[in-house]
C-alpha positions in Angstrom: -20.0 -40.1 -83.7 -18.3 -37.0 -85.0 -15.4 -35.5 -82.9 -17.7 -32.6 -82.0 -20.4 -35.0 -80.8 -17.7 -36.8 -78.7 -16.6 -33.5 -77.3 -20.2 -32.6 -76.3 -20.7 -36.0 -74.8 -17.6 -36.0 -72.6 -18.2 -32.4 -71.4 -21.2 -33.7 -69.5 -18.9 -36.0 -67.4 -15.4 -34.4 -67.2 -16.0 -30.7 -67.5 -14.1 -28.5 -70.0 -13.0 -30.3 -73.2 -10.6 -28.4 -75.5 -10.6 -29.4 -79.2 -7.5 -29.2 -81.4 -8.2 -30.4 -85.0 -11.1 -31.4 -87.2 -14.4 -31.4 -85.3 -16.4 -33.0 -88.2 -14.5 -36.3 -88.7 -16.3 -39.5 -87.9 -15.1 -41.8 -85.2 -16.2 -45.5 -85.4 -14.7 -46.8 -82.1 -11.9 -46.9 -79.6 -8.4 -48.5 -79.9 -5.1 -48.7 -78.2 -2.7 -45.8 -79.0 -0.1 -48.0 -80.6 -2.4 -49.9 -82.9 -5.2 -47.4 -83.6 -6.2 -46.7 -87.2 -7.9 -43.9 -89.1 -11.4 -43.4 -87.8 -10.6 -44.6 -84.3 -10.1 -42.8 -81.0 -7.4 -43.5 -78.3 -6.0 -41.8 -75.2 -2.8 -41.1 -73.3 -2.9 -41.0 -69.5 0.6 -42.2 -68.8 3.7 -40.2 -69.9 5.5 -43.3 -71.2 2.9 -43.5 -74.1 3.5 -40.0 -75.3 6.1 -41.4 -77.7 3.2 -42.7 -79.8 1.9 -39.2 -80.6 4.3 -39.1 -83.5 3.4 -42.4 -85.0 -0.3 -43.2 -84.1 -2.7 -43.4 -87.0 -5.7 -42.6 -84.7 -8.0 -39.8 -85.9 -8.6 -38.6 -82.4 -6.5 -38.8 -79.2 -7.6 -37.8 -75.7 -4.8 -36.2 -73.7 -4.2 -34.2 -70.6 -4.7 -30.5 -71.0 -1.0 -29.8 -70.3 0.2 -31.9 -73.3 1.5 -29.8 -76.2 0.1 -31.3 -79.4 0.8 -28.4 -81.9 3.4 -30.4 -83.9 0.9 -33.3 -84.4 -2.4 -31.6 -84.8 -2.0 -31.4 -88.6 -2.5 -35.2 -88.8 -4.5 -36.1 -85.7 -7.2 -34.3 -83.7 -7.0 -34.0 -80.0 -9.4 -33.5 -77.1 -7.6 -32.0 -74.0 -9.1 -32.8 -70.6 -8.1 -32.8 -67.0 -8.4 -36.6 -66.6 -7.9 -38.5 -69.9 -8.3 -41.9 -68.3 -11.8 -41.1 -66.9 -12.8 -39.4 -70.2 -11.8 -42.5 -72.1 -13.8 -44.7 -69.7 -16.9 -42.8 -70.4 -16.2 -43.0 -74.1 -15.8 -46.7 -73.9 -19.2 -46.9 -72.1 -20.7 -45.0 -75.0 -19.3 -47.3 -77.7 -19.4 -50.6 -75.8 -22.1 -53.2 -76.4 -23.3 -54.4 -73.0 -22.0 -57.9 -72.3 -24.9 -60.1 -71.3 -26.4 -63.5 -72.1 -28.7 -63.9 -75.1 -31.6 -65.3 -73.2 -35.3 -64.9 -73.6 -37.6 -66.1 -70.9 -37.1 -69.3 -69.0 -35.5 -72.3 -70.6 -37.4 -75.6 -70.6 -34.5 -77.4 -69.0 -34.3 -74.9 -66.1 -35.3 -76.3 -62.7 -37.4 -74.0 -60.6 -38.1 -74.9 -57.0 -41.3 -74.4 -54.9 -42.4 -71.0 -53.7 -40.1 -69.1 -56.1 -41.1 -65.5 -56.9 -40.1 -64.2 -60.3 -40.2 -60.6 -61.3 -41.0 -59.2 -64.8 -38.6 -59.9 -67.6 -36.6 -62.6 -65.9 -34.4 -64.8 -68.1 -33.1 -68.2 -66.9 -30.8 -70.3 -69.1 -30.6 -74.0 -69.9 -30.1 -76.3 -66.9 -30.0 -73.5 -64.4 -31.3 -74.5 -61.0 -33.3 -72.2 -58.7 -34.0 -73.5 -55.2 -37.1 -73.2 -53.1 -38.4 -69.9 -51.8 -36.0 -67.8 -53.9 -37.1 -64.3 -54.9 -35.8 -63.1 -58.3 -36.3 -59.4 -59.1 -37.3 -57.9 -62.4 -35.1 -58.1 -65.5 -32.7 -60.5 -63.8 -30.6 -62.7 -66.1 -29.4 -66.1 -64.8 -27.1 -68.0 -67.1 -27.0 -71.6 -68.1 -25.9 -74.1 -65.4 -26.0 -71.5 -62.7 -27.1 -72.9 -59.3 -29.0 -70.9 -56.7 -29.7 -72.8 -53.5 -32.8 -72.2 -51.3 -34.0 -68.8 -49.8 -31.9 -66.6 -52.1 -32.9 -63.0 -53.0 -31.7 -61.4 -56.2 -32.3 -57.7 -56.8 -33.6 -56.1 -60.0 -31.3 -56.0 -63.0 -28.7 -58.4 -61.7 -26.8 -60.6 -64.1 -25.5 -64.0 -63.0 -23.3 -65.6 -65.6 -23.1 -69.3 -66.4 -21.7 -71.8 -63.8 -22.1 -69.4 -60.8 -23.0 -71.1 -57.5 -24.8 -69.2 -54.8 -25.4 -71.1 -51.5 -28.6 -70.8 -49.5 -29.6 -67.5 -47.9 -27.5 -65.3 -50.1 -28.8 -61.7 -50.5 -27.8 -60.1 -53.9 -28.6 -56.5 -54.5 -29.8 -54.6 -57.6 -27.7 -54.5 -60.7 -25.1 -56.9 -59.3 -22.9 -58.7 -61.8 -21.4 -62.1 -60.9 -19.1 -63.7 -63.5 -18.7 -67.3 -64.4 -17.3 -69.7 -61.8 -17.8 -67.5 -58.8 -18.9 -69.3 -55.6 -20.9 -67.2 -53.1 -21.8 -68.4 -49.6 -19.7 -71.6 -49.3 -18.8 -72.5 -45.7 -16.2 -70.4 -44.0 -13.0 -72.2 -43.1 -13.6 -72.9 -39.4 -12.3 -75.9 -37.6 -11.7 -76.3 -33.9 -8.4 -78.1 -33.0 -8.6 -81.0 -30.6 -6.1 -82.4 -28.1 -5.5 -85.5 -30.3 -4.5 -83.3 -33.3 -7.8 -83.7 -35.1 -10.3 -80.9 -36.0 -14.0 -80.4 -35.4 -15.9 -78.4 -38.1 -17.5 -75.2 -36.8 -21.0 -74.9 -38.2 -21.3 -72.0 -40.6 -24.7 -70.6 -39.9 -24.6 -67.1 -41.4 -25.1 -65.7 -44.9 -23.5 -63.4 -47.6 -25.0 -60.0 -48.3 -24.0 -58.3 -51.5 -25.0 -54.6 -51.9 -26.2 -52.8 -55.1 -24.0 -52.3 -58.1 -21.3 -54.8 -56.9 -19.3 -56.7 -59.6 -17.7 -60.0 -58.7 -15.1 -61.5 -61.0 -14.7 -65.0 -62.5 -13.8 -67.8 -60.0 -13.9 -65.4 -57.0 -15.1 -67.0 -53.7 -16.9 -65.3 -50.9 -17.6 -67.4 -47.8 -20.7 -67.3 -45.6 -20.4 -66.0 -42.0 -20.1 -68.3 -39.1 -22.9 -66.2 -37.6 -24.4 -63.0 -39.0 -23.3 -61.9 -42.4 -20.3 -61.6 -44.7 -21.0 -58.2 -46.3 -19.9 -56.7 -49.6 -20.8 -53.0 -49.6 -22.5 -51.1 -52.4 -20.4 -50.5 -55.5 -17.5 -52.7 -54.5 -15.6 -54.4 -57.3 -14.1 -57.9 -56.7 -11.6 -59.1 -59.3 -11.1 -62.7 -60.6 -9.7 -65.3 -58.2 -10.2 -63.2 -55.0 -10.9 -65.1 -51.7 -13.0 -63.3 -49.1 -13.4 -65.3 -45.9 -16.2 -65.6 -43.4 -17.5 -62.6 -41.5 -15.5 -60.1 -43.6 -17.0 -56.6 -44.3 -15.9 -54.9 -47.5 -16.7 -51.2 -47.6 -18.6 -49.3 -50.3 -16.7 -48.6 -53.6 -13.7 -50.6 -52.5 -11.8 -52.5 -55.3 -9.9 -55.7 -54.8 -7.5 -57.0 -57.5 -6.9 -60.6 -58.6 -5.6 -63.3 -56.2 -5.9 -61.2 -53.1 -6.7 -63.3 -50.0 -8.6 -61.9 -47.1 -8.8 -63.9 -43.9 -11.8 -64.1 -41.6 -13.4 -61.2 -39.8 -11.4 -58.5 -41.6 -13.1 -55.1 -42.0 -12.0 -53.0 -45.0 -13.3 -49.4 -45.2 -14.8 -47.4 -48.0 -13.1 -46.6 -51.3 -10.0 -48.7 -50.5 -7.8 -50.1 -53.3 -6.3 -53.6 -52.7 -3.6 -54.7 -55.1 -3.2 -58.1 -56.6 -2.0 -61.0 -54.4 -2.2 -58.9 -51.3 -2.7 -61.0 -48.2 -4.6 -60.2 -45.0 -4.3 -61.8 -41.6 -7.6 -62.3 -39.8 -9.5 -60.0 -37.4 -7.9 -56.7 -38.5 -9.3 -53.4 -39.8 -8.4 -50.9 -42.5 -9.7 -47.4 -42.5 -11.3 -45.7 -45.5 -9.4 -44.8 -48.7 -6.3 -46.9 -47.9 -4.2 -48.1 -50.9 -2.6 -51.6 -50.5 0.2 -52.3 -53.0 0.4 -55.7 -54.8 1.7 -58.6 -52.8 1.6 -56.6 -49.6 1.1 -58.6 -46.4 -1.3 -56.9 -44.0 -0.6 -58.3 -40.5 -2.1 -55.6 -38.3 -4.8 -52.9 -38.4 -4.3 -49.5 -40.0 -6.8 -46.9 -38.8 -5.5 -43.8 -40.4 -7.6 -43.0 -43.5 -6.0 -42.4 -46.9 -2.6 -43.9 -46.3 -0.7 -46.2 -48.8 0.7 -49.5 -47.6 3.5 -51.6 -49.1 5.8 -54.6 -48.4 5.7 -57.6 -46.1 4.8 -57.1 -43.4 3.1 -54.0 -44.8 4.1 -50.6 -43.6 3.2 -47.0 -44.7 4.8 -46.6 -48.0 7.3 -43.9 -47.2 8.6 -45.9 -44.2 8.8 -49.1 -46.2 10.7 -47.4 -49.1 13.3 -46.2 -46.6 13.7 -49.8 -45.4 14.1 -51.0 -49.0 16.8 -48.5 -49.7 18.7 -49.6 -46.6 18.4 -53.2 -47.7 19.8 -52.3 -51.1 22.8 -50.7 -49.4 23.5 -53.6 -47.1 26.3 -55.0 -49.4 28.1 -51.7 -49.5 27.6 -51.2 -45.7 29.1 -54.6 -45.1 32.1 -53.9 -47.2 32.6 -50.6 -45.4 32.3 -52.4 -42.0 34.9 -55.0 -43.1 37.2 -52.2 -44.1 36.8 -50.4 -40.8 37.4 -53.6 -38.9 40.6 -54.2 -40.8 41.8 -50.7 -40.2 41.0 -51.0 -36.5 42.9 -54.3 -36.3 45.9 -52.7 -37.9 45.8 -49.8 -35.4 45.7 -52.2 -32.5 48.6 -54.2 -33.9 50.7 -51.0 -34.2 
């Protein structure tokens, strides 16, 4: 694409795009700002990377509209936008080759159960297993060695990568992507303690429901409900190695980063952002648009929309930062207290 073509393309998604430089130069693809070469495009969305403006060899850099590029525009072209990060994401989508599995039709070694309904254009890889009474929508791709138990529904355009396991009754929406190693619908962790110290397993009779346009990362695990459904709302994005327990409800367009652990019967609202390794106690609720910092420990419900939580136990960020500042000063406070105690003792002695 020429730089002018890129400008025209981005203007459809991010509004006004100001060009500084050569509109006719050809761009072959994206690259990181520190390693980009001639013919490539990069971006700067974080101030700490502005130092690379003087050294980058990129032919095009996308920057915020407030960045002054006059001293660099003789060697590099710039597109100035209100949100460089989002602009670059749309550009990546333009240049990227969709990651999918090179399958055509149904492999001879695939095992298809009884009463299975297959839509048009379905591809099923080597040694995949599809259980009885499953319904597979049109243009679904199921990778090698994936296993779908009985009575599963998969919506149109879904992609299930190799070695995914979906337990019986799972409902998967349209255009869902499930990456390798994920396990959907295993039993929830439910055991009733007995007087002799042993445990009796609680039957897990529910299912998992996954809405449209959800993406589930590699080796993530989502447990079936004890009764009813564990629900992943439309557009949610679940990172690698996330654990979501039985009867949880994850709101639409919520994102959960790697190694977060969510205990049973937790309800998370819409458009929340959950940081890596965050931990949730069971039976609590988060309102919409809440941000949870990495490694935060959520021990109670927070019902005010749009707040940021941090720390262990998690608190609203402003309050938690005050507590952190106090902790950092404990040493000086102790020294001061010791000094005052010594002075008081001296006064008493005199």
